[in-house]
C-alpha positions, -999 to 999 in steps of 0.1 A, spaced: 456 -484 411 460 -455 435 457 -420 421 490 -405 410 509 -437 404 513 -445 367 531 -477 358 567 -467 358 589 -473 327 613 -500 337 634 -504 305 669 -516 314 702 -499 313 717 -530 297 748 -532 319 762 -564 333 788 -560 361 813 -587 365 812 -607 398 835 -634 411 825 -670 414 812 -681 448 830 -707 469 819 -718 504 798 -703 533 806 -699 569 787 -691 601 808 -680 630 790 -673 662 796 -671 699 775 -665 730 781 -651 764 755 -642 791 764 -605 796 741 -589 771 740 -621 750 770 -613 729 767 -630 696 784 -628 663 758 -637 637 780 -632 607 779 -658 580 814 -660 577 762 -636 565 573 -676 346 587 -662 314 581 -636 286 592 -636 251 619 -609 255 647 -606 281 649 -576 304 681 -564 287 696 -565 252 733 -559 246 755 -568 217 774 -600 226 807 -586 214 806 -556 238 793 -575 269 827 -585 283 841 -550 279 812 -534 296 811 -560 323 848 -553 331 844 -515 330 812 -506 348 816 -521 383 783 -504 393 763 -522 419 727 -525 408 732 -526 370 712 -557 359 724 -587 339 709 -592 304 688 -621 318 672 -600 346 634 -603 349 611 -576 338 609 -554 369 646 -556 378 660 -526 358 661 -491 372 630 -470 368 624 -438 350 636 -414 376 671 -401 383 682 -406 419 695 -382 445 711 -392 478 717 -375 511 729 -384 546 709 -375 577 721 -375 613 692 -382 637 691 -381 675 666 -402 695 668 -388 731 666 -407 763 668 -443 751 675 -473 773 712 -481 771 715 -519 775 753 -517 771 756 -501 805 752 -520 838 718 -517 854 716 -497 887 690 -507 912 674 -529 886 670 -502 860 689 -494 829 704 -459 824 692 -438 795 712 -420 768 707 -402 736 708 -426 706 724 -413 674 715 -428 640 730 -421 606 704 -426 578 710 -426 540 681 -413 520 676 -420 483 649 -401 464 636 -393 429 655 -364 414 655 -344 381 675 -359 352 677 -388 329 672 -423 341 704 -438 355 722 -405 354 748 -395 380 774 -416 397 784 -418 434 808 -436 456 795 -448 490 822 -452 516 817 -484 536 839 -506 558 846 -543 560 849 -561 594 829 -573 624 833 -545 648 863 -528 664 895 -547 673 888 -580 655 922 -592 642 905 -618 619 883 -591 602 901 -557 605 881 -527 595 890 -522 559 875 -492 540 861 -497 505 839 -479 480 807 -489 464 799 -473 431 763 -465 424 741 -445 401 729 -415 421 738 -378 425 749 -366 459 727 -338 473 707 -335 441 675 -314 443 644 -334 448 619 -339 419 598 -308 413 564 -307 430 546 -308 397 562 -341 388 554 -358 421 523 -380 427 496 -365 449 507 -368 485 543 -376 477 562 -408 471 558 -438 494 585 -443 521 606 -475 524 628 -480 555 657 -504 551 674 -523 580 707 -542 577 720 -574 593 743 -578 623 768 -565 616 761 -544 585 757 -509 572 732 -486 555 749 -494 522 746 -532 525 717 -532 501 725 -500 481 715 -517 448 679 -521 461 678 -486 476 688 -469 444 665 -492 424 634 -484 444 641 -447 444 644 -447 406 609 -462 406 592 -436 427 600 -443 464 619 -424 491 642 -449 506 658 -445 540 685 -470 551 696 -470 587 730 -474 602 719 -491 635 743 -478 661 761 -507 679 753 -530 650 775 -519 621 808 -532 607 826 -504 625 809 -504 659 794 -538 665 786 -542 702 768 -566 725 739 -584 708 714 -573 734 715 -538 720 705 -551 685 677 -573 700 661 -543 717 668 -514 693 659 -527 659 622 -521 659 626 -489 680 650 -475 654 626 -484 626 597 -466 643 618 -436 652 631 -431 617 596 -433 603 584 -406 627 614 -384 621 610 -385 583 572 -380 586 579 -347 605 604 -336 578 578 -344 551 554 -319 564 547 -287 545 570 -259 557 594 -282 575 624 -267 556 636 -302 547 643 -314 512 617 -341 522 589 -316 526 561 -327 503 583 -353 487 575 -384 509 541 -398 519 547 -416 553 511 -429 553 524 -455 527 554 -470 543 572 -503 537 599 -519 559 627 -540 544 648 -559 568 676 -584 563 685 -610 590 684 -590 623 667 -563 602 640 -588 594 637 -597 631 631 -560 639 607 -555 611 585 -584 622 584 -571 657 576 -536 645 545 -548 627 531 -568 657 551 -599 664 554 -595 701 582 -615 718 575 -646 739 579 -646 777 608 -670 775 631 -645 758 628 -616 782 661 -626 800 681 -621 768 682 -583 774 691 -568 808 665 -555 831 636 -571 812 638 -544 785 623 -566 759 590 -566 778 582 -533 760 581 -553 728 556 -579 739 520 -583 728 499 -555 744 529 -534 753 532 -514 720 511 -503 691 519 -510 655 523 -479 635 494 -480 610 515 -462 584 535 -494 578 516 -512 551 541 -537 537 571 -557 550 599 -575 531 618 -598 554 650 -612 539 662 -642 559 647 -629 592 665 -641 623 647 -651 654 630 -684 645 636 -716 665 662 -729 640 681 -695 643 684 -695 680 692 -732 682 719 -724 657 737 -703 683 733 -729 710 701 -715 726 668 -731 733 643 -704 742 615 -729 750 591 -708 729 575 -725 700 591 -703 673 623 -691 689 617 -655 699 579 -659 693 550 -680 702 519 -686 680 501 -656 694 530 -633 687 532 -643 650 494 -642 647 495 -605 657 511 -596 623 484 -583 600 506 -564 575 512 -580 541 547 -596 542 571 -610 516 595 -635 532 627 -642 512 650 -670 521 675 -696 508 664 -732 514 699 -739 528 700 -709 551 725 -717 578 719 -687 600 682 -681 602 673 -716 591 647 -727 566 626 -756 580 619 -746 616 632 -711 607 619 -687 581 595 -712 566 579 -717 600 576 -679 605 559 -676 571 535 -705 578 525 -691 612 520 -655 603 484 -666 599 466 -633 600 485 -616 572 486 -621 535 521 -634 529 545 -647 503 575 -669 506 602 -665 479 627 -693 481 662 -694 464 672 -731 460 706 -740 473 711 -705 488 724 -700 523 719 -668 544 732 -640 521 701 -635 500 700 -597 503 735 -580 502 754 -563 475 779 -585 457 813 -589 475 836 -559 471 870 -565 457 886 -557 491 869 -587 506 886 -612 482 917 -615 505 896 -623 536 874 -654 536 850 -643 564 846 -608 549 839 -624 515 814 -648 529 796 -620 546 784 -610 511 787 -641 489 766 -672 481 783 -705 472 759 -715 445 746 -682 432 760 -651 414 751 -623 437 742 -600 408 716 -626 398 702 -626 433 702 -588 433 683 -588 400 657 -612 414 653 -592 446 648 -560 426 621 -577 405 601 -593 433 604 -564 458 593 -540 431 563 -561 423 553 -565 460 558 -528 470 542 -515 438 511 -537 446 509 -529 483 520 -493 485 510 -479 451 480 -501 443 494 -512 409 473 -542 405 490 -555 374 520 -563 396 500 -592 411 508 -613 380 545 -615 391 535 -628 425 505 -650 419 524 -675 398 506 -706 384 532 -731 396 553 -726 427 586 -740 413 598 -718 385 615 -745 364 583 -765 364 565 -738 344 556 -746 308 564 -719 283 537 -722 257 529 -694 231 510 -690 199 528 -678 168 517 -643 176 532 -645 211 499 -648 230 496 -673 258 483 -708 251 459 -723 277 486 -747 289 512 -719 296 523 -719 332 555 -700 329 564 -672 354 555 -637 340 584 -614 336 611 -641 329 626 -646 294 627 -682 281 652 -705 300 658 -680 328 633 -689 355 654 -714 374 662 -722 410 633 -701 424 601 -710 443 573 -687 453 544 -695 476 514 -675 488 491 -679 518 460 -658 526 451 -645 560 429 -669 578 
């Protein structure tokens, strides 16, 4: 265990928000040569006590009334509930000067440069009682400007945080500050797409920064080439910017609050693609033509340095494998889509891959599973949701999406309740980041399971509740709740 990081109290709030039943899933994509315009929008172990206890008679009333994204179900596993800290949230506007602008026409073989503006939402531990404070995040449905099938429709996400709350007092912080987690959404998406996870981690002692990737949001989705180039660049820039603001005397609320030397990246879909590249997965020669003027060359092996402050990666359904690019009608000719074996072997940062075994965007066999298997020099885990498609990471569908099939399927899973998936994500991501960024070695029990398929575990206890020798159930799951999940681990070679 690293100094300054006690095991957080993760007792639940015992709230269970209602979510609609899932129906079908849809992948709608198109491709054109100019900038490779694509629309990758899917139409997007057990313990003796459950994670939450709530009187049965009051459950329906509370479920109907809360509507707060991130409140766990009663059957959530042990690490799902919010932690002991109240949460503050603020919005930052950042400027990365002089960046290549792949949306403009090259002149004399060179791309013009322009300042790149990013909006970043930051969640952080704040004074107050656990779960205190409420906030509404303003988001928008749609798939970019001017899409008649998916018009930009505003909606609100209700969360448990306090806007502009003061940060936790210095005396209550761990030595060196809280670890930093950078969150990168899909294409298109928004910085609020995984707000449940951002709040949850902040309540457990992390500073969480979720990026609105310009040219890749629900409001401003532009040519896919911009996303292909800018995802890892945005990740690295935000890390450096927040590191500067964390310094003593910076005048920022982040001064002394965040420890950038312990940084994790969380990416979903195209965010996962960018995260893998950021930690070393250099792109294959065959994909250089996908971005004008060979701009992707700067993200090949030997052309960039991995920031050593990044010490853990969570890749939800990362796009870019062979199955993913073939799914949009492209054969790169490289062994693993955007990567070859040498590119994937360059990753040395511990990585948690999360994927549905029916993922119809990033792919499972030949997609995320192949990326997991061939990241041979990193300790890595593969968390599999049986019968899930691509939407393993987002918040549940907002009510405003119910009237538009494609908007609804941007968030929903046909065979899963999204609140359940959110609960599982909060549990396993907490275990992984606590282990890798905080050194909480007891978290390994939730990752190093005895049997890889959860429902094959045997729940066997003595009368006093201690484990019998034949117990192979998954730690952290109440009886009868570890279903539909698989978890695998491979060591570095």
